[in-house]
N, C-alpha and C positions, 0 to 999 in steps of 0.2 A: 468576489472571494471573501469580501465581507461576512454572507453567510457560514461560508466555510469556518470561519474563526470565532464566529460568536459561538456557532454550534459544539466547536473542540471544544473551546473554553466552559461551557455550561453544561459540559458533559463530564468534564475532567472535576468541575468542582462539585457536582451533584453525588460524582460514584460514591468517593468517602463515607460521607452519611448513609449513602443507601446499602453500601455492603453491611455497616452495623446495623441497620434496619432490619434487611435481609436476614441476619442472624438471627436476630430476637424474634423474626414472624415466622423462622421455621420456612424461609422460601429458600431453601437449599437445594444442592446434590449432591445425595449421600452414594459412595463410591460401591459400585455394583459387577458383575463379571464383565459386561461390556464397558462401562464406564472406563475411563484412564485416569484418572484422578484419584490421587492418593488420600485427601481428605474430606471434608465436609466444606463446601463450597457457597458461598450465595452465588443464585441465577437469579438476581435484578436487575441485569445492566442493561436490559430493554428499557427498564423506567428511565436512566438517565440518557438513553440513547434516543428517546421519545422527545424526553425535555430538550434535548438539546438541537433536535430537529425541527419541532414545531416552533420555537420560538421565533426565529427568523424565518420561516415560511409562512408563518402568520400575517408579516406584515404584506404578504403578495395578494391576502384574499380580498381587498376593496377592489385590485385591480381584476382580478381571476377571481369571481365569485364561486365558480365550479370548483374551486380546491374545497370546498366546504363537503362536497358529496367524498370526495376520497378520504378527508381529515376522519368521516366516519365509517368508511368501510376498513379503514386501517387501523380505528383505535379501537372496532370491534374484534379483529383478528387479536390484537395488542390483549385487547382483556380475556379474551378466551386461551390465549397463551401463559397468562398471566396466573389465571384461575387452574391451568392443568398444572403449573409449576406448585401453586400451593399445595391442591389435592389433587392427583391424577383423575382426569375424565374423562370417559367412555369415548373411542375415536369417532364413532356415529355425531357424538354433539359437537365436535370440533367440526368434523367436515361439512356439518349443515352450518356453521357458522361461517365459515371458511367460503361457502360455494353462495351464501347467501350474500354475503359483505361483497363479494364479487361481482354478482349478480347487480346489486345497487350501484357500483361504479360505473359497471361496463354500460348498462342502462341509462345513469342520470349525466354522465360525462360524455354519451353517444359514442363508445367504445368498441363499436358492432362492425365497423369498415375496414378491415385489415387490408390493408394494401401490399401485393406483391412484385416486386421489380421484374416488369417482363420487358424484353425489347425497347429498351431505351423508356418505356413506362410503366405507369403503375394500374396494375390489372386489380380491382375491387373484387373481393370476395364476398361479398353481400350478405344474405342470410346464412352463412355456415360460418360466418366471423364470430355471431355468437356462442357458439359452442365450443369454437377455438379456443376465443377468447378467453372462457371460461376455466376451461382446461388448465392455459397458459398460467392464468393466474393463479390457481391454486398449485398446479404443479411447483411454479418457481416457489410461492410460498413455504410449501414444505421441502423443497429441495434445499436451501439455505438450511432447515431447520435439521435435516439429515445430514450436514455436512459439516453440524457444529460437535467434533468428534474430540477434538483435541485444542489445547490453548492457545488462542489467538487464530484458528484454520478459516472458520466460518465468517467474521470479522475482517478477515485479510483479502479473502477469498472476494466477500464481497466490497469492499472498498477498491481493487481494483475495477471490477465491472462498472461498479457506481461511478469512477471518475471516465471509463471510457465512453456509457452511456450519455456522459454530461458534453464529452467533446462532439462525440454524434450531434445531439441535440444542439450546442453552440453552431456546428455545421448545417444544417438544416433550419437554422434559425427557430428552433423552439423554446420559449420561454420557461414555459412550466416544468418540465423535465430536466431542463438546465438550472433552474435552483432548486430544484426539489433533491436532485442528485448533486449538487453540490454542499448543500445542509446535511444531506445523511454521508458524505464524505468527511465532512467534519465530526460529523458524534462518531464514526466510527474510530475515525485517527485516535479522537479523544478518548474511548472505549479503551482501544488496544495498547495503551498507556500501561493498565491496568487487568488486560486479557492475555497478556504475551509471557509464554512460560519463564516460571512458572504462576498460574494466572490466580490474579487476588478476587474476582467475580466471573460468572457466566452471563452470558447474554439470555440464557434461558429460552422456552420457547414463545416467550412474551416477544424477545428482542426479535429472536429470528423470523416469526411470522411475520411480527412489522416490516423487518427489514428485505425476506422476499417478495412480502406485498406490494411496498413499496418499489422495488426494482422491476416489480411485472407492468405495476400499473405505466411507468414510465417508458418500457419497452411497448407497450400498446399503445401511448399518444404517440411515439415515433413512429409507429407503423401503419397506424390508422390514419396521421395528420401530415406526417412527415412526406417529401416526395422524392420518389427515388430510391428509400432504403431497404434494403434485402432484409427480410423476414428473418432468414436462417441467418444473417452476418449477427442476430442480435442474440441467436440460440451461441453463436460461437463466442459473443460476448459475455454472456451467463456462464459458460466455462464448464469448469468441472462439477460444479455441485448439480445442473441437468445430468450431465453426460454419468455421472457415480450414481444420481437416482435412478435413470433408468436403467444400468446396465445391472444395477443390484436387483431391482423389480424384475428383470426377465431373468435373471438367476434364480433368483427364488422360485417363481415360476416351472424354470423348467424343471426344480426340484421339485415340483408338486404341491409347494408351499403359498401359503400367501405372500402377496409382492409387499407388504408391510409387516411381515411375521419380522419380530427382531433377532441379529445373529450379529456374527464379524465379519460381514461379508463386504462392509465400504471398503474404499478405496484406501483409506488411512489404515483400515484394519488388515488391508492386506500388505500393505506396504509394512506394518509393525510386524507382522507375525509372520509372512511366508520371504521378505524380502531382506526384511533383519536390518531394519534402520532403525535410528532412536529418535524420540521424540521431535527434536529440533529437524533433524535431517527430512523427515516426514513433512514437515510442515513445509520448510525450506524448498523443497523439490515440488510439490502442490502447487506452491509460491510460483514456482519459474516455471512449470507446466502450464498453469493456468494464465498467465502472463502471456506467453506465445497463442493460447488460444485468444486469449482478448484480442492482440495483437491482429491477429489473421484475420478478426471479424471487423477490428476498426479498419484496417486495409480494404477488404473486400465489402464494405455496408452499402456500396453505390452500384456493385456489380451486379449481373442479371442474375436471377432467383436461381434459374439452373445450375449454372456457374459455382455459387454459392455453396447450394445443395450438394453438388457433387462434392464437393472438396470437402463438406462439413459429413457426410457418412463415410469416406476414406478417412477423415482426423480420427473420427470415434472405432473406425476398426482397426487402424495402427495401434491404436492407445489400447485398446481391448486386448489385443491379440500381443502387443508388447509389453502388457502389464501380467499377462497371463506369463508371457515367456518368463520376463523376473521370478515370478512369484516362483514357478518351477523348477529355475535354477537355484535362486534361494540365494541369489546375492547378497552379500554380507562387505560392507564398509568400514572404515575407520576412520575418516574424517569426513566434511560435511562435502566438500567438492572433489577429493582424489588424492593422491597417496604424496608420499614427499617429494620436494622439488628440490635440488642443486643441495643434497645432502652433506657434501664437504663443508666442515664450518668456514672457509676461507670465504666461500660464495657468498657466505651468509655476511662476512663482515665486510666484504667488499662491495656490494649490496647495500648495506646499511651507511657506509661512508660515502657511496655515491649517492645516495637519496638524503642524505644531510647535508651535501654540499650542494645540491640543486635545490632545497630548503632556502640556503644562504644566498645563491647566485640570483635564483629569478627574484626574488623582491626587490635585492640592492638593482638587477639591470632595467628591473621597470621604473623604480622611484628617480634612479640617479640619468637615466636619459630620458626622462619627461620632457617636453616641451612646457608643465604648466601643470603648476601643483596647488587643488582650490584649496584657499584657506581652512574650509573646517576639517581637511584630510591632517593639515599641517598642525591645527590646534588641538586635534586626538592625538596624535604622534606625539605632540609635546607635553601633552598631560601623561602619557605612558612614559615617557622619559624622566617626569617628576617622579612618578611611582617607583619607578628602579631607582633614583638616587636618594629619597628618602628610605626606601627598603635596602639601599648599600650600607646605609647608616650602620645597620644592625651589625654586630657582631659575627662572621662567618657567612654572611651572604653569600658571597661569591663563590664559596668552597660547599655551600648546599647544593642538594638536587632542585631541579625545577618544578614548580609549585602553579598554581591556579593563576598567577599576573602572568607568566612567560605562556600558559595557555592561552589566556585572553587576549593577549598582544599579539600572537601568532596568528588566532583565527579572524583578528581585525586587517592585520599585515597580509595575510592569502588573499581575502577579498580584496582590497586594496590593490594588490600587485596584479590580478586579474582584472580589473577596472581600466587600470594603466596600460596591460599589455593589451586589451579590447577598445580600447579609443583614442590612447596617444600616436604621436608618430614616432618610432624608434628604429627606424630605416630600415632597408632593403633585407629581408631574411628574418628581421625581428618575430614574425609572428611565428615562422615557420619554426627558430630556436626555443621560443615559448612553448611551442605544441608540444615538442620532443620533450623538453623538461616536463609538463605535465605527464605525457605518456611514459617516461620514466618511473616519475612518482607511483601512476598507474599501475606498473609492471611492477613495481616492488610490492605494493599494497595487494595484488592478486600472490604473487607468489609467497607471500607469510602469511596470505588467507588458507591458500590449499595445500600449506608444507603442515602433515599430521603431526611430526615433530615440532616442529614450533611451538613454542607457547606464550607468543603475540597474542596480535588483533587475530579477533574470530568472530568471524562471517554470523549475526543471527539472521533466520528469518525477519524480524522486526528491522535490520539493517537496509536489506533489498526491498521489501516493502515501502520503506521511508523514503530511500533512494530513488525507487521507480515514480512516488507518488506526486515526490518534490519536481522531477522533471516533467512527468504527464500534467499537473496541474498548471504550471506556466504556459502552458499551451491552450487555456481557459481565460483568454482576456484579449485586451484591446493589440498584443503582441502576439507574434508567431513563432513557434518552437524553433524553427528554423534559424529564426535570427540572434538567440540567447543559448543555441541549447550547447555549444561548445563551452561558452562563460558558464553555465549552470555547472556541466560533468567538472571541468576547472576546478570550480569551487568546494564541490564534493570530493574530489581528488584531494584537494589540499585539507579538507577539514578532517577527514579519515587517516592523512597520512600525520597528522599533528599528532593524532591519538596514539598510531603506531610508534611514532617518534618519543611520547613519552613512556611509553612501555620499552622500548630495545636503548633510550639512553637516559632511563628514568634515576641512574645513579652517575651520569656524566653534568660536572658541575660547568662544561662551559657551555650548556644547552642556551645558556642565559644569554650569549652573544647574538645568538638570532636575531630574536624582539628588539635589542637596544640598537642594533647596526642597522636592523631595518626602518625602527622609527629615527633614528640618527638620518638616515639616506633620505628620508622624507623633508626632516626640516634642513639640512643642510641645499637640496634643490629647489626647495623655498624661497633660503636666504639667497642664494647664488643666482636665482631666477633675476 
């Protein structure tokens, strides 16, 4: 996980000066008929992604010298993309560079023997692997670039695929793709901080080519060296970018046009123009569908090739006809996930009060019934109480609205409560009661999110991505997701519940009692123990 954090930090630190440099050097995207942004935007994000990726992964070179071959190929496609962003190049030059880089990586890293899962064994394709691998590398490289049509779209889709490939590499004991994917995931997470709608920077062709080339190389490493991993499952894991690229190319050729001729036939264009979704809704919708595809690929990764291949063809047909039907109907939506739920004001008030009571009851129950309170927990709770005592000396504190001190204290208390409820002995039925409490908070969140008339918490595409990435990343390490999944979900529910609490009760003075009583319960239990 260190490579993930290092890559994310470097990317986030590098982007602000790179944004200024991109404007100064005219490496920018200018709005036109096909581009959907409204102002000139630097497309230099790929440089930050490359920097964040390459620093932690260079540490692996002494142990895996073949990575130098990958770096040469990846930097070559990155460089041709950067030149294309600065001054538009002929497509033939870009393809020659991409095919040359792909052939170099395949030859020097011995990626010419793709394996297919067949009746419990791995069937090697031999000589025909080279052209398949070549087309796969170049195709995925361009698929990521072609999916880069909305703020945060390509980076978000790539992040989900990256984490899934890392999980497959972890399960198959393939260290090179595991480390590369974790570093790339960190870079993408840092980049999304600046690329989510409204975007301050684009990845450009330079970033899209590099990301696609890296994803494809790691898939080939698993396909050639992994045992029993379905090649079609990797197509599932690459998800919407591959599907959309093939679908658009076939649709253009059916219209007797070139497969790379520009138009507004991509999936995000069809959802915007034909279905009538808003920008954020399109990104969110594509994230969710992509996550489903990736999850199916992950589950089917070690199944027989014929089964996964059949499932992939059926899935593609369902997507194609389903989206076509949506476009023909011109479906219009007015909220992210649906229409208003429980429109009567009394339901809103009752749910808000029930959620507030649960946010008070869960920490108190966890702390007061715990058999033992660690000393560091007591120290933190005592410090929070001291901060509140100092703040209370100011006139009007207890009649003021809750602020950042309350928010930080509630974040800490929620995490502590989840810890105590998952590890302590609270008697029979306590875990069931705790899960029911968090389920109530989760239902409260969901109802507020899907309520079109409610002006409270709104779920964004980045929220969905962060939650999914948090849960997924927790499976890549010495622990298993099954051991901590419930606790991770509970912490995430608590954090979002705190944010919604401050929206719903922002003018309620007595919200101060939640952190004070929670910290007081920890200190009291420690004293009485």
